[in-house]
C-alpha positions, -999 to 999 in steps of 0.1 A, spaced: 0 0 1 10 36 -4 -2 71 4 2 103 -14 16 132 5 28 164 -12 31 146 -45 54 119 -30 45 82 -26 48 69 8 48 31 12 28 16 42 23 -18 54 -11 -38 50 -21 -22 85 -12 13 75 22 17 93 51 35 74 74 9 59 102 36 63 100 56 95 123 83 78 94 91 55 76 107 84 69 143 87 40 164 100 23 164 66 25 125 66 11 125 102 -18 147 90 -25 123 61 -24 92 84 -46 109 109 -70 117 82 -71 81 71 -79 73 108 -105 97 108 -88 120 134 -84 156 131 -52 166 150 -53 189 180 -25 201 203 -30 171 227 -29 148 196 6 164 189 17 161 224 10 122 224 26 119 189 57 138 198 60 120 231 58 84 213 83 96 187 108 110 215 104 77 234 110 57 205 138 78 187 157 89 219 150 61 243 163 28 229 131 25 207 109 24 237 72 20 228 55 29 261 24 12 274 -6 32 283 2 35 320 35 54 312 18 75 285 -8 86 310 18 95 336 39 114 312 11 134 296 -1 142 331 32 158 337 29 178 304 -9 186 308 -7 196 345 -30 167 355 -31 131 347 -57 122 320 -80 93 323 -78 63 299 -111 76 286 -97 111 278 -67 96 257 -90 70 241 -112 101 228 -80 113 211 -70 79 195 -103 57 197 -82 25 186 -58 27 214 -34 57 221 -3 35 222 -12 18 189 -32 43 167 -9 71 180 21 51 170 8 47 135 2 84 132 38 91 147 52 71 119 67 43 142 68 7 137 37 -12 148 33 -24 184 28 -61 185 24 -64 223 -8 -77 238 -28 -53 262 -21 -18 267 -20 -10 304 
């Protein structure tokens, strides 16, 4: 599969994740979010940037939901509930968010 972004063809896996994470930029994120039916807000970008930072700067860490909630709480001033973060990414913040962040697919079970 492939998506078109700014006249460039970006290869994705069957499940919609980028084949090459280096193809990612904010326009690609917006295109992936659009495919997922998500309009990106500042809080979406906070989660996306957090996931990218954890992966790229922390030994390819793909945090579970508990860590994401704790760290978003530090950024947002109060710890969000799972429900609040699932409103941002209905198909799981650590999975759907990872897709939009241009990172490899998470294959673990569970999310908490």
